[in-house]
N, C-alpha and C positions, 0 to 999 in steps of 0.2 A: 504494500500500500504506500503510495507516495507521501512524503512528509506534508503535514498540515491538511490532509484530506479528512473529510468527515465520515463518521460511521453512522449508518441509518438506524441501528438498533440499540446502541449502547449509551447514547446521550453524551458522547465524548468526542473530542478531536484527537486523532492519532498524532503523536509528536515525533517519535523516533524509536528505532530498535536497532539491534545489531549485536556484534560480538564484543564482549567486555574483556579486553586483553591486558588491561592495566587496573590499578586501584583507582577507578574513576567514578564509581556510582555513588556511594556514600562512605566517606572516610570513617565516620563514627562506627558504623557497623563493621567495616573491614578491619579496623584496628583490634576488634575483639575476636576475629576469626583467623585461623591459620594462614600464614603467608602463602601457602600452596594455592590459595584461591585466586591468585593473580592470573591464573590460566582462564578463569571464568568462561561462561558459555553464552548467555543470552540476557538481554535486557529489553524492556519495552516501556515507554513513557506515554501517558495520555493526559490530555487537558480536559477536565470536566467542567471548566468554567468557574466564574466567580461565586456561584451559589453553593459550590461544594466546600466542605470543611477543609479539604486538601485538594485544591483544583489541579495540581500537578502531580498526580499519582503515578506510580511506576512499580514494576516488579523486575526482579532478576533471578536467574538460576545459575548454578555453578556445576562444573563437571563432577564434583564429589557428591552431588545430590542435594546440596543445601539450596535454599531459596528464600527470598524476602519479598514481601508485598507491603507497599505503602498505599493504603486504600483511600478512595475519595471521601469517605466518611471520617477520616482522621485516624482510623485504627491502623495498626501494623501487625504483621505476622511474620515470624522468622522460624524456619525449620532447618536444623543443622544437618539433615540428611542421615542422621544416626539415631533417630528415635526420640529426639528432644525438640520441642517446639515452644515458642513464646508468642502469646497474643497480647497486644496492648490495645485496650478499648479506646474509643474516641475520648478526648478530654471531657471531664465532667460527667461521664457515664460509668455505670457499674455493670 
């Protein structure tokens, strides 16, 4: 899908995707993950507009099976690919 094209069914604008070969997605998460992840595999960013709690959401996955989602509602989800996962709900919600 070309950059900045609209999706008809998701309510978002596609921003970018590709291969993550450097520590370039989010430094804070990568600093707590093994340095072997710099081989990374995939990322995708979407713009959900100004009405979303997190208008610039994205996700990435790595060759070791770990993945991270930053969702439009402000929540995040990280799975280390080894059976452990962390979900952070949107701010102010339980």
